[in-house]
N, C-alpha and C positions, 0 to 999 in steps of 0.2 A: 235204691230204685223204687219209683212209685208204682203202685198197683195199676194194672191195665184198666181196672174199673174206674180209676180217677180221671175224670174229664179234664181236658186242657182247653180252656176257652181262648178265643181270639183277644189280643190286647194290642190294638194298633198303636204303634209308636212312630211318629213321623220321622224322627231322627234315624231310627233303625231302618225304616223303609227306604229313606234317601240313601243311606249307607249301602244297603244291599243292592239297590238299583244302580248305584254308581260302581261299586266294587265287583260284584259278581259278573257282570258282562265283561269287565276288563280281565278278571281272572280267567273266565271261560275263553276269551279270545286269545290271550297271550300266554297263558300257562297250560290250559287244557286244549287249546287250539280248536275250540268249538264256538260256533256262532249261529244265529238265527236269521232267516229272511222271511218277511211277511208279504202275503198276497191277499188282496181284498177286492175281488172282482165284483162282488155284490154291494160294495160300499157299506158293509154291515156295521162296522165300527161307528161310522158317522150317523147311521140310521138309528142306532141303539144308544147313542150318547144320552145320558141322564134318564134312561129308561130302565125299568126293573128287569134284570137279565141274569140268567144263569148260563155260564160258558161251559160247554162240555167238550172235553178233549179225549181223543184215543190215547192209549197208554202203552206204547211199544218199547220204551227205552229208559235206562237209568238216568238219562239227561233230562227227562221230562220236568222234574222240579226246577231245573235251571231255565227251561223254556217258560215256565210260569213267571219267573222274575223278568225275563225279556218281555213277556206278554204284558205284564203290569206297566213296565216302562213304556211300551209301545202305546198302550191305551191312555197313558197319562192320567191314570185313576188309581186310587187305593182299591184293593180287592180283598175278598175273603177266599180262603181255600180249605177244602176238607182234606185232611191228611190222616193216614192210618195211625192209630194210637201208639203202637210200638216204636214208630219212627221218632217220636218225641223223646225217647230215652237213649237214642244214639249219641255217641261221644259224651257219655255221662250226663246227658240232659242238656248240654250246652246248645246243641243244634235245635232242640225243642224250644228253648227260650227265644231264639231268633225267629223260629217259625211263628210263635205266638205274637211276637212284636210286629211281624210282617202282616198279620191278619189271618193266620191259619188256626184251625181248631181241630180237635181230634174226633175220630170215630173208632170205636172198638168193634171191629168187624166180627160178625158171628155171635154177638152178645145182646142184640136188641137194644142198642145204645139210645135210650129215650132222651137223654140230655143232648146228645149230638143231633138227634132228629128235631127236637124243639129249637135248638140253636139255628139249624138250617131253615126252619120255617120262619123264625124271627128275622133272620137276615133277608130272606126273600120278601117278607111282608114289608119290612122297613124300606127296602129298595134304595138304601143310601149308597151301598157299594155292590159291585157285581160279585157274584159267587162263582168260583172256579171249581169244577168237580171232574174227576176221572171216573166215568160211570162204569167202566169195565172192572174197576177196583184193583186189579192185579196187572203187573207188567206182562204184556202178552208176547213180546218179542216179534210182533207181526206188523210190518209196515203196510200190509196190503188189505187186511180184513179187520173190520170192527167185530169184536167178540161180544159176549152177552152184556146187554145193558141192564142195570139194576132196576128191577120191578119196583122195589121199595122207593127208590128215588122218583120214579115216574108218578107213583101214588102221592108222594109228598107234593109234587108240582101241582097236581090237580086239586089236592086239598087246599093248598095255599091260594090257587086261582079262585076257588069257590068263595073265598073271603075278601077278594079284591074287587074293586070297581073298574080297574084298568088292566090291560093285558100284562101277563108275565111272559117274557120272551126267552126262548132257548136259542143260543148261538152255538152251532156246531163248529168245531175247529179241528181240522185234520193236521197231524204232524207226521212227517216222514223224514228219514235220515239218509244222508249220503256221505260216503268217504271220498274226499277229493284228492288224496295223495295215494301213491302206489301202495298196494297192500303189504308187500314184503317190507318196505321201509317203515310203514306204520306199525307193524307188529313185531319186528325183529328183536328189539330190546326187551319188550315185555315177555315174549316167548322164550328168549334165552333165560330170563330169570325164573320162569315157571319150570322149564326143563331142569334147571339146576335144583330147584326145590323138590321136585318129584323124583329126581335121581335117574334121569335118562339123558343120553347124549344126543346132540344134534347130528343125526345120521341120514336124514331124508332130505332130498333136494327141494321138494315142494313144500310150501308153507302149510297147505291144507293137510298133508300127510303128517307133518310135525305136530299140528294141532290135534289130529286124531290120535296120534300116539300118546300125547300128553293127557288127553281125556281118558284113554284106556288105563294109563298108569294111575291117574288120580282116583278113578273109580275103584281100581284094585286096592289102593291104599285105604280108601274110606271103607270098603267092604271088610278089610282086615280089622280096621278099628272098631267096627260095629258087629263083628262076627257074622257077616252076611255072606252067603254063598252066591257068587255070581254065575249065571248060566252062560256058558261060552258061546252058545248059538244065538243069544239075544243081541238085538241091536243096542247101540249105546243109549238111545232113548229108553228102551225097555229096561236096561240095567239101572239107569238113573231112577226110573219109576219104581222098580222093585226095591232099591235101596231106600227111597223115600218112605215107602210103606213100611219097611222093616223098622226104621228108626221110630216112626209113629207108633207102631205096635209095641215096641219096647217101653216107650213112655206110658202109653195107655195101660199096659199091663201093670206097671209099677204103681200108678196112681188110681187104678180101678175105674177107668172111664170106658163107657160103652161107645164103640166107634163104628158099629155096623151101619151100612147104607149111607155113607157120607162120601161126598166128592173129596178129592185130595185137599182142595182149598178149605172146605168146611171142616175137614179133620184137623187141619192146621189151626184154624181159629178156635175150634172146640178145645184142643189140647193146650193151646197157649193160655186160654182163660182158665181151664181146669188146673193147670200147674200153678198159675198165679193164685188161684183161690185156695187150693189145698196145701201148697207148700210155701206160699209167700206171706202167710199170716204170722203174727208175733204171739208167742205164748206168754203167760205170766212169768215174772222174773225170779222163779226159784232156780236152784242149781240144776236140778234135773230138767226143768223146762228150758233153761238156757242151753243145755246140751242138745236137747231135741230141736230147739229153734235154730241152733247153729247147723245141725245136721240137715234140717229141712231147707235152710237157706242154701247150703251147698248143692243139694239135689235140685232146688229151684233154679239156681244159676246155671247148673250143668244142662238141665233140660231146656231152659230158655235158649241157651246157646245152640243146642241140638235143633230146636225148632226154627231158629234163625237160619240154620243150615238147610233145614227142610224147605223153607221159603226160597232160598237161593237155588236149591235143587229143582223146585217146581218151575221157577223162571227158566232155568237152564233146560229143563225138559221141553218147555214150549219153544225155546230157541232151536233146539235140535230137531224139532218137528217142522221147522220152516225150510223152504228151499235155500240152498247155500248161496251166499252172496258176500260181498266184501264187508258190508256192515254187520251181517250175521256172524262172520268169523271174528270180527272185532268184539261182538257181544260174548262170543264163546271164550275168547281170551280174557275178557273182563271177569267172567265166572272163575276161570282157572286162577287168575290173580287173587281174587277174593279168598279162595280156598287155600292157596299156598303162601301168599305173601301178606294177605290181610288188607290190601289196598288196591285201588284201580289207577293205572297210569294213563297218560294221554296216548292216544293211538291215531297219529296222523291228524290231518285237518278234516274235521267233520262239520257238516252244516245241517241244520234242521229247517225244513221248509214248513212254515206255519200258514195254513190256508183257511181264511174265514169263509165258512159256508153260508148258505141261505138261512136267515132266521126263521124260527117257527113260533107261532103264537099259541100258548097253552089255552087261551080263551076260546079258540076255535073248537076245542074238544069238551068244553064245559057242559053244553046241552046234552051231549051223549053221555057224559059222566053222571049227570043227574038221573038219566034214564037207566043206565046200566054201568055200574062202576067198573066191573071186571072187563067188560068189552071196551070201554073207553080207555082204560089203562093199557090194554093190549094194543089198541089202535095207536095211541100216542107213543108207546114204546117202539112200535114198528116204524112210525114216522121219524122219530128221533134217530133210530138206528140207520135208516135210509139216508137221512140228511148228513149224518156224521160220516157214513160210508162214502157219500158223494164228495164231501170235503176232503176225505183221505185220498180218494181217487185223484182229485185235482192236485193235491199236494204231491202225490207220487208221480204224476205225469210231469210236473215241473222239475222233478229230480231226474227224470229219464233223459238220456242223450237225445238231442234234437236231430 
């Protein structure tokens, strides 16, 4: 496994891009029963063709990477996409190779990844390909609200615009999801498998009750595994949050990392990088050093697996905090499958509505930026958030029953 500090650059390969754009939509439609529909009321795609553009999407669902492939095919353009560094190591790095050939590059979140920042600037300055970014950084599990927009990204946009003689455009794109088949039919097979793995019988008539029982049992099993005491009067979301903190504290204590005053996401990034730095290095090849290196590697792999679980728990916590809906119950069973079976199965027929919002010119904020950088960054950040929220609202309204 490569170190998280090792940057993964984009490596456009037309054959791989054509293969992905041909095969992935077919796989999604006929195997995963998932597809996309596009709406462009502002004619934004035509207006921004051959123009320097960054495309910003909200990040609600695990299917968002597939949406990016559908999006590239819809645009009929090669694109670049910023992707979290750890994703490049999934499936023993095979997926990462495809990502790079498709035009993706890595960002090591929480580490001040200067190489990724410079790559982002270079792509935007060149303007040859559009850049796709999820500015919320994390899967939110929220189809209704745009969460925090990255301030660092907004700063980059203004820095780049300052060096350009023509406008840099921001295209906000809202994505929301809808389950088009009956909930019970969509979840029955997956939930049966989960119940078998956690050791409970299907004794409840309602699917929501069965899911809740499976959550309680899984939390109990994980709590036993990590020697965590679950408070019986806490909600499921509170139990998940407590378990997440407990796992992080165990790792931080072992490697001697300071974790005070960190958000859960910041803590995850910090620990992932600290584990990689302190336990992932290779020692000189003496006998004693080899034993130490092997021991460190075992701890490294164990802790990285634990932190991957923490990331899944954080996503699950956000899902649990959303109002219950058919698509949220599907996401809940997704999480249960990951933790019990190790894979996610198809859940009915799902559709993502992709709505192109009203473009925003970064050049309109350049004068203010030269006068007051912090104020201009805050102003542009708010404008981007509002445009992206408007696009998400329109996407969601198209998914609502007429």
